[in-house]
N, C-alpha and C positions, 0 to 999 in steps of 0.2 A: 062530933066528928067524921061524919056521916064523910061532909063535903068536903072539911079535911083525905082524907082514904082517897077520893073521883082524882082532884085533884094531883097529887101528891102519887094517882097510877097516871091519867097525864102525863105528867112532867117525866115519869120513872118508863123512861122510852128502852126503843133496844137505839136504837137508833134516834137524833133526834131532828126534828123537822125540814131544817134545810135541810139538812144532810142526803134527806130520801128527797127529797125537790132539786133539786142535783143533779140525784142517782134516776132518778128516772128519765133529766133531761139530759142526761145524758142515753139512756136508752133508746130516744125518739129521735135523736141524733142520730146513732148508730146505726135505727131502725131503717131515718129515710133517707142511709146515702147509702142501706145496701138494695134497699129500694132503687133507686136511680141511676145505682152498678147496676142491677139485673134488666132498669128498661134498658140503660144504655147498649150494654151487650146482644138484650133481644133487637134493640134497631137495628146496631150495629152486622149481625146473626145476616138477619132479614134485606138487610142494603149487602152484602155480599154474596147473600142466593140469588136474588135478581142480575146480579153482576153477574150469575155464572151463566144464566141460565142467555141473560146478555151473547155473550158470551161463545156458548154452545151452538146461538141460537143460529149465529155469524158465520161460527167454526164449517155448520153444518151446508152455509148458503155458498162456502171459496169452496168445499168440497166439488157444490154439485157444481162451482162454474169450472172448477179444476178438468170436470169429467167434462166438461162440454167442450174446454177448448182440447183435451187431450182426444178428442174424437173431428173434433175438425181437421188438428194437427196429423192423425189418420188421411182422416180423407182427401186432406195436400197429397200426403206423400203420394200420395195411390194417384192424385190428378198429377202428379207431377212424374210419379214410373210412364203414366198413358204417354201421359205427351214427346217420353220420346221417342212413339211408335210413329210408325210415316202414319197407317193406317185411321191410329184416331186420329189425323190430323188430320186429314179430306176429309170425315165425315164430317167433324169440326170445321171445318171451310168452305162445308158442302151444306150445314144444316144454317153454321150464320151468319158466313155471310153469301150464300147462293152460289160461291162458284162451282165454275163446272167445266171440262174437261175441254182441251178445245173439237174433238171428232164429233160430243154427247150435240144430243135435241132436243133440251126439258121444254115441252109442257105442262102450260098449269091451265087449269083450271079453277074461272070462278064461278060464285054460288050467283 
């Protein structure tokens, strides 16, 4: 009689065994999908972060180049203004080309 009660208790379950296994499989599937989605999102966020860092670095480099070009442009504008003056042109001709005025005598000393 004891054996019959144990068998009866085993068969009297809230959910049949097959139903419990199906639920367990469903929970495993949902958990696996959730973990996969979390990992995928973490990878996407990581890639986006590194792309942002790369773009910021490129931006800083381009800003530095822009400053250099603006400085060069300012220097060239100053040079253009100075080239409008005859005294500056004369000084350049004397320095770079070695030109002299007709009445001048130049002495060059050799070392």
